[in-house]
C-alpha positions in Angstrom: 192.3 -37.6 -3.3 191.1 -36.4 -6.7 187.5 -37.0 -7.7 186.2 -36.8 -11.2 182.9 -35.0 -11.3 180.7 -34.9 -14.3 179.5 -31.4 -14.3 176.2 -30.5 -16.0 176.2 -27.4 -18.2 174.1 -24.6 -16.8 171.9 -24.3 -19.9 171.6 -28.0 -20.4 168.3 -28.2 -22.3 166.9 -31.4 -23.8 167.6 -31.6 -27.5 164.6 -30.9 -29.7 163.0 -33.8 -31.3 163.3 -32.5 -34.9 160.7 -31.3 -37.2 157.2 -32.7 -36.9 154.2 -32.3 -39.1 150.8 -33.8 -38.4 148.8 -35.2 -41.3 145.1 -34.3 -41.1 142.4 -36.1 -43.1 145.0 -38.1 -45.0 146.1 -34.9 -46.8 149.7 -36.0 -47.4 150.4 -33.3 -50.1 149.6 -30.5 -47.7 151.7 -32.1 -45.0 154.6 -32.4 -47.4 154.4 -28.7 -48.3 154.3 -27.7 -44.7 157.3 -30.0 -44.0 159.3 -28.5 -46.9 158.7 -25.0 -45.6 159.8 -26.0 -42.1 163.0 -27.6 -43.4 163.8 -24.5 -45.5 163.1 -22.2 -42.6 165.2 -24.2 -40.2 168.1 -24.1 -42.7 168.6 -27.9 -42.8 169.4 -28.1 -46.5 171.8 -25.1 -46.4 173.7 -26.7 -43.5 173.8 -30.0 -45.3 175.4 -28.5 -48.3 177.9 -26.6 -46.2 178.9 -29.8 -44.4 179.2 -31.9 -47.6 182.7 -30.5 -48.2 185.5 -29.4 -45.8 185.7 -25.6 -45.3 189.0 -24.2 -44.3 188.9 -22.1 -41.1 190.0 -19.0 -43.0 187.2 -19.4 -45.6 184.7 -20.1 -42.8 185.7 -16.9 -41.0 185.5 -14.9 -44.3 182.0 -16.3 -45.1 180.8 -15.5 -41.5 182.0 -12.0 -41.9 180.2 -11.5 -45.2 177.0 -12.9 -43.8 177.3 -10.5 -40.8 177.8 -7.6 -43.1 174.8 -8.6 -45.2 172.6 -8.9 -42.1 173.8 -5.5 -40.8 173.1 -3.8 -44.2 169.6 -5.4 -44.3 168.9 -4.1 -40.9 170.1 -0.6 -41.8 167.8 -0.6 -44.9 164.9 -1.6 -42.7 165.6 1.2 -40.3 165.9 3.7 -43.1 162.5 2.7 -44.5 160.8 3.4 -41.2 162.1 6.9 -41.0 
């Protein structure tokens, strides 16, 4: 007899609820600035632009490689500045 079990992933964490900003004293302008910063830091707009068009797997691989090289060079520059 074969049973179908629905396995839970080991690192099954609840999904985050998104970006939240609290408005204090009705200061909507300040809340909007904070929200825009959070959106930019989270990379939401960048991901939205990337998903707006199909990206071939070969192009995706090439882009990821370039981003990794860029991160590595940035880290190397940082380490050189410390010495």
